[in-house]
MIKOLMAR-92213 format. One record per atom (N, C-alpha, C): residue in three letters; y, x, z. Coordinates in steps of 0.1 Angstrom, whole numbers, padded with zeros to 4 digits, always signed. Atoms other than C-alpha are relative to their C-alpha. Last residue first. Layout:
N
alaYXZ;...
//
This chain:
222
arg-0010-0002-0011;arg+0054+0225+0081;arg-0001+0013+0007;gly-0013-0002+0005;gly+0035+0229+0049;gly+0011+0001+0010;val-0001-0013+0005;val+0003+0234+0067;val+0014+0003-0006;ala-0001-0009-0012;ala+0008+0202+0086;ala+0001+0015-0004;thr-0014+0002-0006;thr+0016+0183+0054;thr+0001+0010+0012;glu-0009-0007+0008;glu-0016+0197+0037;glu+0014-0001+0005;thr+0002-0015-0001;thr-0037+0187+0066;thr+0010+0007-0008;leu-0005-0003-0013;leu-0023+0151+0066;leu-0001+0016+0003;tyr-0014-0001+0001;tyr-0028+0149+0029;tyr+0006+0004+0013;ser-0004-0013+0007;ser-0064+0159+0033;ser+0015+0001-0001;glu+0000-0012-0009;glu-0068+0132+0060;glu+0003+0013-0007;leu-0011+0001-0009;leu-0056+0105+0036;leu+0000+0012+0010;arg-0013-0003+0006;arg-0079+0117+0009;arg+0011-0001+0009;asp+0000-0015+0003;asp-0110+0118+0031;asp+0014+0004-0006;ala-0003-0007-0013;ala-0101+0083+0044;ala+0000+0015-0002;leu-0015+0002-0003;leu-0099+0071+0008;leu+0004+0006+0013;glu-0008-0008+0010;glu-0133+0086-0001;glu+0015-0001+0003;arg+0001-0014-0004;arg-0148+0071+0031;arg+0008+0009-0009;pro-0008-0004-0013;pro-0134+0037+0025;pro-0001+0014+0004;arg+0002-0014-0002;arg-0146+0034-0012;arg+0008+0005+0013;ser+0010-0005+0009;ser-0150-0003-0021;ser-0004+0015+0003;leu+0013+0008-0002;leu-0132-0020+0008;leu-0011+0006-0009;ala+0003+0000-0014;ala-0103+0005+0013;ala-0012-0008+0003;pro+0009-0011-0004;pro-0105+0011-0025;pro-0003+0000+0015;thr+0002+0001-0015;thr-0090-0023-0033;thr-0009+0010+0005;his-0013+0001-0007;his-0075-0020-0069;his-0001+0000+0016;gly-0010+0009+0004;gly-0106-0006-0085;gly+0012-0001+0009;gly-0001+0013-0006;gly-0127+0025-0079;gly+0011-0009-0006;gly+0008+0010+0007;gly-0126+0062-0083;gly+0003-0014+0006;ile+0013+0002-0006;ile-0098+0084-0069;ile-0007-0011-0009;glu+0009+0010+0004;glu-0068+0099-0086;glu-0013-0001+0008;asp+0014-0005-0001;asp-0038+0118-0073;asp-0009-0012-0003;pro+0010+0006-0009;pro-0005+0105-0085;pro-0013+0008+0000;thr+0012+0002+0008;thr+0021+0129-0101;thr-0011-0006+0009;val+0013-0003-0007;val+0054+0125-0082;val-0011-0003-0010;gly+0003-0014+0005;gly+0089+0126-0097;gly-0013+0005+0006;leu+0001-0009-0011;leu+0096+0095-0075;leu-0002+0015-0004;arg-0007+0004-0012;arg+0108+0068-0098;arg+0000+0010+0011;glu-0013+0005+0002;glu+0099+0080-0133;glu+0008-0002+0013;gln-0008-0012+0005;gln+0069+0101-0123;gln+0014-0005-0002;ala-0001-0010-0011;ala+0054+0073-0101;ala+0009+0012-0005;val-0010+0005-0009;val+0061+0047-0128;val+0003+0010+0012;arg-0013+0000+0006;arg+0043+0067-0155;arg+0011-0004+0011;arg-0004-0014+0003;arg+0013+0076-0134;arg+0014+0000-0005;val-0004-0006-0013;val+0010+0040-0120;val+0005+0014-0002;phe-0013+0007-0004;phe+0010+0026-0156;phe+0005+0006+0013;gly-0011-0005+0008;gly-0016+0052-0168;gly+0014-0006+0004;ile-0004-0013-0004;ile-0038+0045-0138;ile+0011+0005-0009;pro+0008-0011+0006;pro-0040+0008-0144;pro+0006+0014+0002;phe-0009-0011+0003;phe-0022-0014-0119;phe-0008+0012-0006;leu-0013+0005-0002;leu-0040-0047-0118;leu+0011+0010-0003;arg-0003+0009+0010;arg-0073-0036-0133;arg+0014-0006+0001;asp-0009+0011-0005;asp-0077-0005-0112;asp+0004-0009-0012;asp+0004+0013+0006;asp-0106+0015-0126;asp+0008-0012+0005;arg+0003-0001+0014;arg-0092+0050-0121;arg-0004-0013-0007;cys+0014+0002+0001;cys-0075+0043-0088;cys-0004-0002-0015;ser+0003+0010+0010;ser-0041+0057-0082;ser-0015+0000-0002;val+0014+0000+0004;val-0030+0075-0050;val-0002-0011-0010;val+0004+0012+0007;val+0006+0085-0045;val-0014+0001-0004;arg+0012-0001+0009;arg+0019+0110-0020;arg-0003-0014-0006;thr+0007+0012+0005;thr+0053+0111-0003;thr-0011+0004-0010;pro+0010-0004+0010;pro+0069+0137+0020;pro-0008-0012-0005;val+0013-0002-0006;val+0097+0119+0038;val-0010+0005-0011;ala+0003-0015+0001;ala+0133+0118+0029;ala-0012+0004+0008;pro-0002-0007-0012;pro+0133+0080+0024;pro-0004+0015-0002;trp+0014-0003-0005;trp+0138+0067-0011;trp+0001+0008+0012;ala+0005-0012+0006;ala+0174+0054-0013;ala-0014+0003+0005;lys-0011-0006+0007;lys+0193+0022-0004;lys-0004+0013-0008;met+0001-0014+0001;met+0162+0002+0007;met+0012+0005-0009;pro-0012-0007-0006;pro+0174-0033+0015;pro-0001+0015-0001;thr+0004-0008-0012;thr+0149-0046-0011;thr+0013+0006+0006;pro+0002-0015+0001;pro+0166-0071-0033;pro-0005+0006+0012;glu-0010-0007-0008;glu+0159-0109-0027;glu-0002+0016-0002;ser-0011-0003+0008;ser+0139-0126-0055;ser+0011+0008+0007;met+0003-0011+0009;met+0107-0125-0036;met+0011+0004-0009;arg-0010-0011+0000;arg+0122-0145-0008;arg-0003+0012-0009;ala-0013+0006-0003;ala+0104-0179-0011;ala+0011+0011-0001;glu-0009-0006+0010;glu+0074-0164-0028;glu+0014-0003+0002;ser-0012+0007+0003;ser+0051-0170+0002;ser+0008+0008-0011;glu-0012-0008+0000;glu+0017-0153-0001;glu+0012-0008-0004;glu-0008+0002+0012;glu-0011-0177+0007;glu+0013+0008+0001;pro-0010+0010-0001;pro-0033-0162+0034;pro+0007-0002-0014;ala-0013-0002+0007;ala-0064-0142+0025;ala+0009-0012+0002;arg-0011-0003-0009;arg-0092-0144+0051;arg+0014+0000-0006;arg+0000+0010-0010;arg-0117-0162+0029;arg+0011+0002+0010;leu-0006+0013+0005;leu-0109-0141-0001;leu+0001-0010+0011;ala-0014-0002+0002;ala-0115-0109+0019;ala+0007-0012-0006;glu-0007+0000-0012;glu-0147-0123+0032;glu+0014+0002-0002;ala-0001+0014-0004;ala-0160-0131-0003;ala+0008-0001+0013;ala-0010+0007+0008;ala-0151-0096-0014;ala+0001-0014+0004;leu-0014-0004-0004;leu-0169-0081+0016;leu+0011-0007-0009;glu-0002+0006-0013;glu-0201-0101+0009;glu+0014+0004+0006;pro-0003+0014+0001;pro-0200-0092-0028;pro+0004-0007+0014;pro+0012+0008-0003;pro-0198-0055-0022;pro+0004-0015+0001;val+0002+0002-0014;val-0165-0043-0038;val-0013-0008+0003;asp+0010-0010-0005;asp-0165-0029-0073;asp-0002-0001+0015;gln+0012-0001+0009;gln-0149-0059-0091;gln-0010+0010+0005;tyr+0012-0004-0008;tyr-0127-0067-0061;tyr-0012+0003-0009;phe-0002-0008-0012;phe-0091-0072-0073;phe-0012+0007+0006;leu-0013-0007+0000;leu-0091-0085-0109;leu+0001+0010+0012;ala-0001-0009+0012;ala-0127-0096-0114;ala+0012+0009+0000;ile+0010-0010-0002;ile-0129-0111-0079;ile+0000+0011-0011;pro-0004-0010-0009;pro-0096-0128-0084;pro-0010+0011+0003;asp+0009+0000-0012;asp-0109-0146-0115;asp+0005+0011+0009;asp-0002+0012-0008;asp-0082-0154-0140;asp-0008+0000+0013;tyr+0012+0006-0006;tyr-0081-0119-0154;tyr+0004-0012+0008;ser-0002+0008-0012;ser-0055-0104-0178;ser-0013-0006+0005;glu+0012+0007-0004;glu-0054-0075-0202;glu+0002-0008+0012;arg+0002+0013+0008;arg-0020-0067-0216;arg-0012-0008+0004;val+0012+0005-0005;val-0007-0039-0193;val-0002-0014-0006;glu+0010-0010-0001;glu+0018-0018-0211;glu-0013-0005+0005;asp+0001-0007+0012;asp+0044-0042-0224;asp-0011+0010+0000;ser+0007+0008+0010;ser+0037-0066-0196;ser-0001+0007-0014;tyr+0014+0003-0003;tyr+0045-0040-0170;tyr-0007-0007-0011;gly+0006+0003+0013;gly+0078-0028-0184;gly-0015-0003+0001;thr+0009-0011+0003;thr+0088-0014-0150;thr-0007-0001-0014;asn-0007-0013-0001;asn+0119-0035-0147;asn-0009+0012-0003;ala-0008-0002+0012;ala+0101-0066-0160;ala+0007+0014+0000;trp+0008+0000+0012;trp+0073-0064-0135;trp+0008+0002-0012;tyr+0008-0012+0002;tyr+0094-0053-0106;tyr-0007+0000-0013;asp-0005-0007+0011;asp+0120-0081-0108;asp-0009+0012-0004;ala+0002+0009+0012;ala+0102-0105-0085;ala+0004+0007-0013;pro+0014+0000+0004;pro+0099-0077-0059;pro-0002-0008-0013;ala+0007+0012-0005;ala+0137-0074-0059;ala-0014+0001-0004;glu+0008+0008+0009;glu+0151-0039-0065;glu-0007-0012+0007;gly-0006+0013+0003;gly+0179-0025-0044;gly-0008-0009-0009;pro-0010+0005-0009;pro+0166+0010-0045;pro+0006-0012-0005;ala-0013-0007+0002;ala+0136+0013-0069;ala+0010-0005+0011;pro-0013+0006+0003;pro+0102+0000-0057;pro+0012+0010-0002;ile-0010-0011-0004;ile+0069+0017-0062;ile+0014-0005-0003;met-0013+0003+0006;met+0041-0010-0064;met+0010+0011+0006;pro-0012+0006-0005;pro+0010+0008-0054;pro+0010-0006-0010;ala+0000+0010+0011;ala-0026+0016-0060;ala+0013-0009+0001;val+0013+0001+0006;val-0022+0035-0027;val+0000-0012-0010;leu+0000+0012+0007;leu+0012+0048-0015;leu-0014-0001-0008;val+0010+0000+0010;val+0012+0075+0012;val+0000-0014-0006;leu+0001+0013+0006;leu+0042+0084+0034;leu-0010+0001-0012;leu+0006+0000+0014;leu+0041+0114+0057;leu-0001-0015-0004;ser+0002-0013+0005;ser+0058+0125+0089;ser-0006+0001-0014;val+0012+0000+0008;val+0074+0092+0099;val-0002+0014-0005;ala+0002-0014+0005;ala+0099+0088+0127;ala-0013+0000-0007;val+0007-0009-0008;val+0105+0050+0130;val-0001+0014-0006;arg+0001+0006-0013;arg+0128+0024+0116;arg-0006+0009+0010;asp-0014+0001-0005;asp+0140+0039+0083;asp+0000-0005+0014;cys-0005-0013-0003;cys+0105+0050+0075;cys+0014+0001+0005;val+0005-0004-0013;val+0093+0014+0079;val+0005+0014+0004;leu-0009+0006-0010;leu+0115+0005+0050;leu-0004+0004+0014;pro-0012-0009-0002;pro+0096+0030+0028;pro+0010-0006+0010;ala+0002-0013-0006;ala+0063+0012+0036;ala+0013+0008+0001;thr-0002+0000-0014;thr+0074-0024+0029;thr+0000+0014+0006;phe-0014+0004-0002;phe+0078-0023-0009;phe+0003+0001+0015;gly-0009-0010+0004;gly+0047-0002-0013;gly+0014-0004+0001;gly-0004-0007-0012;gly+0028-0028+0007;gly+0009+0012-0003;phe-0013+0005-0003;phe+0028-0047-0026;phe+0005+0006+0013;ser-0005+0010+0010;ser-0001-0025-0036;ser+0014-0004+0004;gln+0009+0004+0010;gln-0013-0006-0004;gln+0006-0011-0009;gly-0002+0013+0006;gly+0011+0012+0018;gly-0008-0003-0012;val+0008+0002+0012;val+0001+0041+0041;val+0003-0014-0005;val-0001+0014+0005;val+0025+0053+0068;val-0007-0001-0013;val+0002+0000+0014;val+0015+0085+0087;val+0000-0015-0005;val+0003+0012+0008;val+0030+0086+0122;val-0002+0003-0015;glu+0008-0006+0011;glu+0028+0117+0144;glu-0005-0011-0010;thr-0006-0012+0007;thr+0041+0096+0173;thr-0010+0005-0011;arg+0010-0010+0005;arg+0033+0062+0188;arg+0008+0011-0008;asp-0005-0014-0003;asp+0062+0045+0207;asp-0010+0010-0005;gly-0005-0002-0014;gly+0057+0010+0192;gly+0005+0015+0002;ile+0000-0014-0002;ile+0038+0011+0159;ile+0004+0004+0014;ala+0014-0004-0002;ala+0031-0026+0159;ala-0001+0015+0003;ala+0003+0005-0014;ala+0069-0033+0164;ala-0015+0004+0003;ala-0006-0008-0010;ala+0076-0011+0134;ala-0003-0004+0014;val+0007-0013+0000;val+0051-0029+0112;val+0006+0009+0011;thr+0014+0003-0005;thr+0065-0064+0121;thr-0008+0013+0001;asp-0002+0002-0014;asp+0101-0051+0115;asp-0014-0002+0007;ala-0002-0013-0006;ala+0091-0039+0081;ala+0001+0000+0015;tyr+0013-0007+0002;tyr+0077-0073+0071;tyr+0001+0014+0007;glu+0009+0005-0010;glu+0108-0090+0086;glu-0014+0007-0001;thr-0005-0005-0012;thr+0130-0068+0064;thr-0009-0004+0012;leu+0003-0014-0002;leu+0109-0075+0034;leu+0004+0006+0013;gly-0002-0008+0012;gly+0112-0112+0037;gly-0004+0014+0003;ala+0002-0015-0001;ala+0101-0138+0062;ala+0001+0007-0013;ser-0012-0006-0005;ser+0115-0173+0063;ser-0001+0015+0001;asp-0011+0000+0009;asp+0088-0187+0040;asp+0013+0006+0005;asp-0012+0005-0006;asp+0061-0175+0063;asp+0012+0000-0010;ala-0001+0015+0003;ala+0028-0172+0045;ala+0013-0006+0006;cys+0000+0003+0015;cys+0029-0134+0043;cys+0003-0014-0003;pro-0002+0014+0001;pro+0039-0127+0079;pro+0001-0006-0014;leu-0014+0004+0004;leu+0023-0093+0079;leu+0002-0015-0001;asp-0001+0011+0009;asp-0010-0087+0098;asp+0015-0003-0003;pro-0005+0013-0004;pro-0008-0053+0115;pro-0002-0010-0012;ala+0000+0008+0012;ala-0030-0023+0107;ala+0004-0014+0002;val-0007+0013-0002;val-0025+0004+0133;val+0000-0007-0014;thr-0004+0008+0012;thr-0047+0035+0135;thr+0007-0013+0004;asp-0003+0014-0003;asp-0053+0063+0159;asp+0004-0007-0013;his-0014+0005+0003;his-0070+0095+0147;his+0001-0014+0006;gly-0009-0002-0011;gly-0101+0112+0163;gly+0014-0005-0002;arg-0005-0014+0001;arg-0123+0116+0132;arg+0011+0003+0011;ala+0012-0009-0003;ala-0143+0085+0141;ala+0004+0014-0001;arg+0002-0001-0015;arg-0109+0067+0143;arg-0012+0009+0004;leu-0010-0009-0006;leu-0102+0076+0107;leu-0002+0001+0015;gln+0001-0014+0005;gln-0135+0063+0093;gln+0010+0009+0007;ala+0012-0006-0007;ala-0134+0031+0114;ala-0002+0014-0004;glu-0003-0003-0015;glu-0098+0025+0103;glu-0012+0006+0007;val-0008-0012+0000;val-0109+0029+0066;val+0004+0004+0015;leu+0009-0011+0003;leu-0135+0002+0071;leu+0006+0014+0000;his+0009-0003-0011;his-0111-0021+0088;his-0010+0011-0002;trp+0002-0014-0002;trp-0083-0018+0062;trp-0011+0004+0010;tyr+0003-0008+0013;tyr-0085-0052+0046;tyr-0003+0015+0003;trp+0015-0001+0001;trp-0086-0067+0082;trp-0004+0008-0013;gly+0004-0013-0005;gly-0048-0061+0083;gly-0015+0003-0001;val-0001-0002-0014;val-0043-0092+0062;val-0004+0014+0004;asp+0012-0006-0007;asp-0038-0102+0026;asp+0003+0001+0015;gly+0010+0009-0003;gly-0016-0123+0004;gly-0013+0006+0006;ala-0004+0014+0000;ala+0004-0094-0009;ala-0012-0009+0003;gly-0008+0005+0011;gly-0007-0059+0001;gly+0003-0015+0001;his+0008+0007+0010;his-0018-0043+0034;his+0009-0006-0011;ile-0007+0012+0004;ile+0001-0018+0054;ile-0007-0006-0012;leu+0006+0005+0012;leu-0019+0009+0073;leu+0006-0014-0004;val-0006+0014+0000;val-0001+0029+0099;val-0003-0005-0013;phe-0001+0005+0013;phe-0022+0061+0105;phe+0004-0015+0000;thr+0002+0015+0000;thr-0015+0076+0139;thr+0002-0004-0015;ala-0012+0008+0005;ala-0021+0113+0138;ala-0003-0014+0003;met+0004+0013+0006;met-0043+0139+0156;met+0012-0009-0003;
//
């Protein structure tokens, strides 16, 4: 059995993963889903990664999963603890030394993604049950932007097997955009699942199935 370390995105909390955690724990796995210091102006990517590493402690057989902006934190965790597998879900995929604030221009986001949504429900939670979407918004902290212009300390992508999951109806990171960036930056073709940007709330069983399948593939590969 493995420990799945689940990293939430910007302006979110570990609660985001609670349905996936229930799925994985029912299958005998351990899970860790810490709250990152999103609202702390003094916290940057280094502090985010330190928070995750501290939550992992001495656990082994670690699978790190980063959602959305969690893609900036996830590879840094791999430099702090032994990780057997890295999975990015509906992700931002950073380049070495890239600042989060520069991601949009560096990836040509505005040239490819032209549709915008003022309503966070329409953008992030269009396929999430209304009561879960409302609870997600209620729990969401304000994401500090104080250190978003600082480059990631990542020097190179970690030498860890990496998978990318893209969601077919994602309005923030459409599947074509994620496919291109994943190929350009990682040489990886994303796997596709249904749903919008927050599949841990809209399709927790499907996402848990996907995560467990990666674990099985990695074990066979070893």
